Backbone as a ProteinNet text record, in pm:
[ID]
protein_1_A
[PRIMARY]
MNKSGLAKQLSIQADITKKRADEIINIFFDSLTEALINNNRIEIRGFGSFVIRDYPLYIGRNPKTGENIEVTAKKIPFFKVGKELKEKINS
[TERTIARY]
84.6	0	89.3	52.5	127	48.8	103.6	44	-96.9	-116	-246.2	-349.7	-308.6	-398	-432.8	-336	-358.9	-460.3	-447.1	-540.6	-681.6	-691.5	-822.6	-886.8	-808.6	-859.4	-903.1	-822.4	-856.3	-984.4	-999.5	-1119.1	-1245	-1232.8	-1347.9	-1380.9	-1279.8	-1304.1	-1346.1	-1291.8	-1324.8	-1438	-1486.7	-1593.6	-1558.3	-1439.4	-1393.4	-1353.2	-1330.7	-1291.7	-1148.4	-1118.6	-983.2	-882.8	-922.6	-833	-798.6	-897.5	-873.7	-786.1	-810.3	-728.5	-583.5	-561.9	-425.7	-358.5	-432.6	-377.9	-337	-420.9	-392.2	-267.4	-258.2	-142.6	-15.6	-23.4	94.3	138.5	43.6	77.4	145.8	92	148.2	292.5	314.5	449.6	546.2	497.9	583.2	625.2	532.7	564.1	667	651	749	886.2	889.1	1014.7	1082.7	1006.6	1062.2	1118.8	1048.5	1097	1228.2	1238.5	1361.5	1476	1446.6	1549.2	1605.6	1518.1	1559.9	1615.6	1640.4	1701.3	1615.2	1482.7	1390	1349.4	1325.1	1277	1125.1	1067.6	922.7	876.8	782.3	729.8	578.9	527.4	383.7	349.2	291	263.1	182.7	225.2	157.6	199.2	271.8	314.4	465.3	538	683.7	744.4	875.5	945.1	1045.9	1068.1	1163.9	1274.5	1398	1512.6	1611.9	1702.1	1810.6	1934.9	1998.4	2124.3	2237.9	2345	2463.8	2558.8	2601.6	2701	2828.5	2939.6	3063.6	3126.3	3220	3298.7	3373.9	3382.5	3459.2	3519.2	3613.8	3676.6	3607.7	3549.5	3482.9	3565.7	3511.8	3582.8	3487	3531.1	3453.4	3461.1	3349	3354	3397.2	3376.2	3412.7	3562.9	3621.9	3763.6	3854.4	3795.5	3876.4	3941.5	3918.2	3978.7	3913.9	3994.6	3942.1	3883.5	3766.7	3702.7	3657.7	3652.7	3608.4	3458.4	3383.7	3238.9	3211.5	3146.3	3125	3030.2	3042.9	2952.7	2812.1	2713.7	2575.8	2480.9	2361.4	2253.2	2145.2	2093.6	1993.1	1876.3	1752.1	1636.8	1622.9	1582.6	1568.7	1433.6	1361.8	1232.1	1242.6	1190.9	1186.1	1039.2	996.8	856.3	819.9	696.1	647.4	598.2	588.7	550.7	411.3	312.5	175.8	167.7	232.5	231.3	298.5	410.1	482.4	394.8	322.9	234.5	118	60	-51.6	-7.6	111.8	162.3	191.6	239.6	278.7	168.4	46.7	-60.1	-149.3
-117.1	0	123.6	219.9	345.9	453.8	573.4	683.6	717.2	712.6	741.4	636.4	510	402.2	413.6	454.1	474.1	586.2	694.4	806.8	764.5	684.5	636.4	549.7	459	370.7	451.2	550.4	635.2	712.9	766	843.7	757.5	631.3	540.3	503.1	461.3	414.8	526.8	646.1	757.9	844.1	810.3	885.8	1034.7	1060.2	1197.2	1208.5	1330.7	1349.6	1300.5	1265.8	1220.8	1332.6	1456.4	1570.1	1580.4	1564	1570.1	1453.3	1335.8	1218.6	1242.8	1302.9	1337.5	1432	1532.9	1628.4	1558.3	1469	1396.4	1310.6	1239.9	1153.5	1236.6	1349.4	1436.7	1491	1529.1	1577.4	1465.8	1344.8	1230.4	1203.6	1193.5	1164.9	1280.6	1403.6	1519	1518	1479.7	1471.7	1362.7	1246.6	1138.6	1183.9	1246.3	1292.6	1394.1	1488.9	1592.3	1529.7	1432.8	1365.5	1292.8	1225.9	1154.5	1251.2	1362.7	1464.8	1515.1	1525.8	1571.5	1457.9	1344.3	1227.3	1168.8	1182.5	1123.5	984.1	897.5	762.9	769.5	697	693.6	551.5	536.9	404.2	406.4	317.5	302.6	163	156.7	28.9	-63.3	-187.1	-285.5	-282.4	-180.2	-167.6	-179.4	-89.9	-94.4	36	46.4	167.6	209.4	339.2	398.4	461.8	437	500.2	540.7	629.1	668.2	592.5	526.4	457.2	534.2	551.8	620.5	517.2	541.8	457.4	539.5	491.9	570	566.7	656.5	659.4	526.2	474.9	352.1	352.3	263	249.2	135.5	168.7	70.5	44.5	-36.4	-68.9	-55.4	15.2	27.1	-108.1	-177.9	-310.8	-311.2	-200.8	-194	-174.6	-84.8	-52.4	-117.4	-162.8	-219.8	-114.1	11.4	122.4	138.1	164.8	194	334.1	347.5	478.5	501.1	625.6	662.3	686.7	610.8	627.9	712.4	824.3	919	863.4	915.3	878	924.7	851.3	889.1	837.4	892.1	849	788.9	673.7	605.6	566.6	595.2	553.1	400.9	343.9	200	170	72.2	32.1	-106.4	-120.4	-250.1	-284.3	-395	-435.6	-472.5	-437.4	-468.1	-611.2	-659.8	-798.2	-830.3	-743.6	-768.5	-778.4	-687.1	-689.2	-814.8	-851	-971.4	-1096	-1102.3	-1215.9	-1219.5	-1103.5	-1098.4	-1144.1	-1103.2	-1141.4	-1291.6	-1347.8	-1488.1	-1585	-1535.2	-1627.4	-1665.7
0	0	0	-80.9	-83.7	-8.8	-6	69.5	19.4	-109.5	-168.7	-126.7	-128.1	-86	61.6	141	283.5	305.8	230.9	242.2	201.8	97	51.3	159.5	217.4	322.3	445.3	484.1	598.4	571.6	450.6	419.1	424.7	383.8	388.9	533.3	609.1	745.5	840.6	822.3	911.9	857.9	737.8	672.7	663.6	607.2	584.2	437.7	392	252.4	231.6	107.3	75.6	101.1	73.9	98.4	247.2	333.4	478.3	522.9	466	497.9	457.4	340.6	295.5	394.9	442.6	538.5	668.2	716.4	840.7	825.2	714.2	689.7	677.3	607.7	594.6	730.1	814.1	948.7	1027.1	1018.5	1090.3	1046.5	915.6	866.3	891.7	881.1	911.4	1058.4	1146.2	1289.1	1317	1252.4	1267.5	1218.7	1102.8	1045	1135.8	1186	1274.3	1401.9	1457.9	1579	1551.4	1438.2	1404.1	1376.7	1312.4	1288.1	1420.7	1521.3	1654	1739.2	1675.3	1739.9	1851.8	1838.5	1934.5	1888.6	1983.8	1954.7	1945.1	1850.4	1834	1861.1	1953.1	1983.8	1969.1	1884.9	1866.3	1916.4	2035.2	2100.8	2008.7	2001	1919.2	1773	1732.1	1592.8	1581	1647.6	1641.1	1684.9	1668.1	1708.7	1601.5	1595.6	1503.4	1585.3	1547	1611.3	1503.7	1540.4	1450.4	1494	1400	1428.7	1363.1	1439.2	1388.4	1328.8	1207.9	1143.5	1127.1	1183	1177.3	1038.1	1018.8	896.3	883.3	761.5	740.2	600.2	580.5	449.1	374.9	261.3	176.7	52.9	-36.9	-158.8	-276.1	-378.4	-500.8	-572.6	-588.9	-648.7	-795.6	-863	-1005.2	-1025.1	-944.5	-963.6	-859.1	-748.6	-641.9	-553.8	-585.6	-512.2	-374.4	-271.3	-138.4	-137.5	-75.1	-65.1	78.4	117.2	250.6	245.9	325.3	333.3	458.3	437.7	547	652.4	773.5	882.1	846.1	893.5	862.4	968.9	967.2	1054.8	966	1008.7	928.6	1018	973.3	1051.9	1047.7	1158.9	1171.1	1234.3	1180.4	1233.6	1294.7	1415.7	1481.7	1504.1	1447.1	1455.3	1599.3	1639	1772.9	1783.3	1905.1	1931.4	1877	1902.3	1856.1	1705	1634.1	1487.9	1435.9	1494.8	1454.6	1471.7	1584.4	1609.5	1511.4	1478.6	1382.3	1244.1	1203.3	1072.1	1064.7	1175.2	1175.4	1217.9	1240.4	1281.5	1166.5
[MASK]
+++++++++++++++++++++++++++++++++++++++++++++++++++++++++++++++++++++++++++++++++++++++++++

């Protein structure tokens, strides 16, 4: 399901317009993004949690040329599935 499909489903289930559903979804994702930018952990009980993981600088290798390259340090969002969701998927 993509963002558009999610908005359509929300508009049907909540009996609201698709435009309003789009606004709600955008607010939700913008809030998640802002929290992650501020290095906050997000936990949605029964669904999962989002955290930022720091990856340090390291020396990698270009597979085409074999040349060593420096890969810069970075932060990457990571999602860990919650117990309830995992159980629902596996039942």
